[in-house]
N, C-alpha and C positions, 0 to 999 in steps of 0.2 A: 504494499500499499506505500510506501515511503516514495515507490516511483512514480505513483499515479497522481496528476496533475491536481493542483487545489479544488479545480473551477468544475472536474468531473465528477470528485470527491464529493464536492457541494450539491451538482447532478443528484448522484445516485442518495446522499441522506436528505435530500428533500421530499424522496418517497419512498421514506422506512417509517416504519410505528416510530410514534413518542417513548414506549416504553426501552428498544433497541437503542436508539439515539444515547438514552440516559445513562445507558452501560456505557456507549461508545467514549462517554467523554472522559473515562478515565483509562483511556488509551494510549491518547499522546497531550501533551501543551497545546497546538495547533490544533487537532479537534476540539479540544474543551474550546479555546475561544471562537471555534467556527459554530457550536452548536449554541452557545451561551450569548451569540452576537444578537441583538434585537433583530437586525436587517432578517438571518436566517430564520428566526423564530415568525418574523411575519411572515413569511415567503412561506413555511413552513405550513402556518397556519392556512395562510390562501389556496396552497393546493390542496388539503384536506377539506375546505369548505367545498373547492371543487369536485372533487374525486369523489363527496359524500367518502372519506374514508377517515378513520380515526373515531367514529362514531360509539356514541354509548347513550343506553337509558337507564336515569336516576329512578326508580321508586322510590315514593316518600309516605311513610308509614307512621308507625312510633317507631322504626329506624329506617336506614337509608341506605338504599343497594343500587348496585350496579351492574346494569346487563349488558357485553359486547352486543353491538346494532346487530355486527355483521352472521351470528350465532343466532340470537333469540332464544338462548337454552336455560341457560341460569342465573340464577337472582346471585349477587357477592356481594354482603356485609362490606361498607364502605366504612377502614377505621382513617378516622378523624380528631383532630385535637378535642374537639366538642364533645365527642361519644362517649361521656362520663356517666351520661343517663337517656334514658329516652325522654322524647319529648324535642330534638333538635330538628328544625326545618330547613330547607335549601329552598328559599323564597323566589332565587334565576339562578339563572346561569349564562355566560356569555365568555364566547370564546375562550371555553377551558376552566373559567373559574367559575363556581360554586359561590354564591352568598348565601351564608347560613345566619339563624335566628336563633338563638337557645332562649332567652328571655328578651324584656326590651330595651333592656341596658347591654346584655351580651350580644352582638353582634360583631361577626367574623368574615373575611374570604379566602377559600383555598381553593389551590389547585391539585386536584387528585391525583394528576400524574406527576407530578414532580415533587408533592405534598408537601409545596410552600404552604404557609398559616399568617394570616396578618391580621388581629384582632382591631377591630376599629374602635378609635376613643370615646368613651358615652358623653354622648349629649344629653341632656337632662329636660324632661320634658314638659314646657311650660304653658299651662292652665291660661284661658281670658283674663285680665287683671278684671280686679272689682269683682268676680262672680266666684261662688262656693261651687265649685264643678270640678270631674276628676277626668281623668283620660278614658277616653271608652275602649272602640275597633283601632287596630291601627293595619294601615294601607302600608305593604313594602312593594318595593322593586328594584331592578338590580339590570344598569347595560353599560354600554361604550359609547364616549360622546366622540364621535369617529373627525369630528372640524380638529379635535386636541390631545385624540388619543387617548385621554381620561376614562377613569370606569368609575362610573358614580353609582352612590347609591340612595333609596327616596323612601323618607318615612313622612307617611301622612297619617295625622293622629285625630282622632274624632272625641270631642268633650259633650258629657252629661251631667246635669246636675248632682248634686252629693245625693245619696240616698234618701236622707231624709225629707227632699223636697219634692214637688210637681215637676218634672220637667217634661210632663206632655206639650207639642210644641213651639218647644225651643230648641231652639238649632244654632251653633256658635260655628265662627269660622275655624274652619282646619289651624292644627299647627304642622306647615310643611319645611324641611328640613331637606337636604342635600348634601351628601360627604363625594367629597372628592380625593382619591386616589393619589393624585398627584400633589395635592395638597394638605396629604392625611386628614384634614380639618372639614366642619360642617359649616353651612351657608344657611341661613332661614331664610324662607321663600315668603315675601309681605304680598305680592299682586298675584290674589286669587279672583276668580270667577265667582260670583254668585252661586251659582249652581251646587260650588263642590259641596257647599254645608250641609246639602239631601242628599251625599252621596250615600253614606251608608243604608243598607238594607237587611237587615237581621237575616231573615229566611233567604237570604240569596248568598252575600258574601259569606257567611258561617261554613256554607258546603262547597265542595271540590275544590277549598282555596282560591277561591275567584277575589281574592285581596290581595293577594300577587301579581302583581304587573308584568302584562305581555310582553316581549320587546319585539317593536319591528319598524324598521325605517328611522334606526334610533329614538324614537319616540315609544314609552312604555303606554302600556292602554289597560284600564278600567270598562268597566259598563255600570251604567248608573240604571236600574230597570226604572220602568214608570212609576214616578211620583205626583201626587193630587196637586204637590205646589208647582209642580215644573209641567205638565201634561201627560196625557197615555201615550209616551210613546218610550222607546230605549235609547239613552244616548253611549257614545264609547266616547270617554274622557282620554284625550293622551297628556303624556307631559313629555316636549322636547328637550333632551337632554343636554344638547346645545345652546339655547336660545334659554332654556331652566322656563319655561315659561306653558300655560295649560292652554292647548288646545282643543277643538270639538272635532272630532272624525267622522267625516259623510257616510252612511251606511246605502246598504244593497238596495232596491227597491223591490221587497219582498212580496210574492202575489198575495201572502196572507197577512196582513199587520197583526193580528194577536198570535204572538208567536214570542218565549224565550231568548235570549240572545247571549251567547256567550263568544269570548274573543281568544283568538290563537294564534298561533306564528308556524306557516312554513317552509323550511329553508327562505326565512326572512324575509316575510310576504305577510301583510296581516292578514288575517282568517274572521270571517263573522257564521258564529252556526247560530243558525236558528232554530229550535225545536219546537214544534205544533203538538203541545196538548201530550207532550211522548209518546207519537204514534208516526212521524216523522220527522228529519233532522237534515235541514239544506246544510252545506257549508260552500261560503261564498269564500273568493280569494281574491286580492285586491290587486291588481297586476302594476299599477303605478301609481305609487301612494299618494294620498291626498285627494285622489281626483274621482271624483262617487261616478263617472260610466269606468270606471277601466273593472270596476264589480264583476267577477267573473262567478257563474255556479261550476262548484266542484264537483261537488257529490250531491246523491240523495238517498236516505237510505232510508227504509219502510221498518217498521217493528215485526216481526217476523215470530214463527213457534218457537227456534231458539233464543231470541230475544227478545223476551215477552214484554222489558218494558224498557224503554230508550229517558230516562234520565239525562243522561249528560254524554256528550258526544266529544271527542278532540283529537285534530288530526297532530300527527308526530313527525314522521319524516316518508319522503318518496322511499321507495324501490332503488337499488344501484341503478336501473333497467331505466326505471320511471314510469314503469307501469302498475306500479301500485303505491297505494300507501296504507303505511301502519298507523292505526287510530284505537284510540283508551275509547271503551267503553264502560259507562254506570262506573267509574274509577275502580273496577274489578277484574278487568278480561281486557286482553289486545285482537286484534285481527285485522288481517292483512284486506284490503278493498280494492277491487281489482278493478282497472279504469274503462275498461275496454269491455269485460262480463258485467259489469256494473252487480257483481257479487263478493259476499264477502267472507274468507273463510278464519277461524280462531287460530291463536294463537298459545303454545300453553310455553309457561313460564317455570321452571324447576324454582323451588326455594323462595317465589317470590310471597309477599303479606296479602293477607284475606282483601282490605283495602288499602289505595295508594294512588297518590298522584303520579301523573309518571309528565317527563320533562326528558329531551333530548339534552345534550353535549357530548362537546367535540375537545378529546386529547389534544393537550397542546402544552407547546413548552413555554409560555407569556410567564413573563417575572412577578411576582407581585412581593416578593421581600420587602421591608423597609430599609434603605439604604442608611438609614440611621442606627437602627438595630443590628444590622451588618457590622457598623464600622464601630461599636462598640458591644459587640461579641468579640471581633477581630481582637480589640486592644485587650480587652478580658483576656484573649489568649496566649497574645505576646505576656502581659505580666505573669502569666503563670508562669509560662516559661520561664522569664525572670527569675524568678521567684523559687523553680526547680531548679534552677542553675548557682542560682546564689546557698542553698541551701546544701546542694551538691558539693560546691567551694569548702563551706562552712565544715560539713563533716568530715571531707576530706583530710580539715585542717587540722581538726578535734582529735585527729588519730597519730599527729607525731609529726607530719608529712608537711613538706616547705614548697611552695611555688617557688619555679625558676624561671626566672623573669629574663 
């Protein structure tokens, strides 16, 4: 390999799995430098996205599991730094980085491939001034600001009156904060749309992890079901990670207006999932982000004898041949939907939890380590080495030996 030109090695390495590249880092210093180079890391990620390689499915139940997309055979528990007990939730995935929530004050980013972990600084929740109220439901989201190549976490906190007071008909502005990985800090968003205070719906958002934002087009998306205060229609609420502003996303023109709406993402494109009384589900995809006329119906699924109820459906990924789509059904099973035959085939995955939320993540070499923490660790290692050398010297002298200079 020492005689192989470096550009040829780079081209070969672009095609290798992440696990293999991590082993190759120890072969030589040039390989180590190449694999850790940000340009190589981004190029490898881009190729993985284009070729649909290094894909995995994360299953979110009481614990977290990973399933290799190419095999779809067995679910393997994910070992991560916050896995001391059940209850950890992965509320987002972007470019191989998972965003974790253990408690409302304990958030972290984790790359399962490199096992790099970064805990977010604590940002206290601040209720509105002058009123006796407490924090209620909390929305989360995670994604990349492609303009600045920054990764951001969004937290939206709803507030309720205290337990001893009547809160019927009282709505407060949410507290919205954004964490920047580059700055390692939180920033409060003060420009909020009026409709945001009506966002939370108890029987909607508490099911199927609908409070976790869906990333597409550099925007995080949530659904606001119909409200008496705002009219009898669903809304798709977006938060642009680049401008850090809220937007309202146009919806497809569905033939039947009486439906329950969900959002999903398929290969970076926003999807609208329209559920008609648990009898039929249509999945639409937005081919050009933000353009209402670009909504195209992708699949339509009817209730069958094998699928007796259609409470929830989520498209996850295309097959490598683009002829099928993997879907999650009722948070309990997977199926391949054949785009030509318009039929479904069940997929059984061993070791998966009884109920789960599924999300696609891609293996990558993206670095999330804190440079300041790495520098401190490096300095600690150097100090420890100096202390060890000093101790060895003192032990040597204590035994009656003299240093010859």
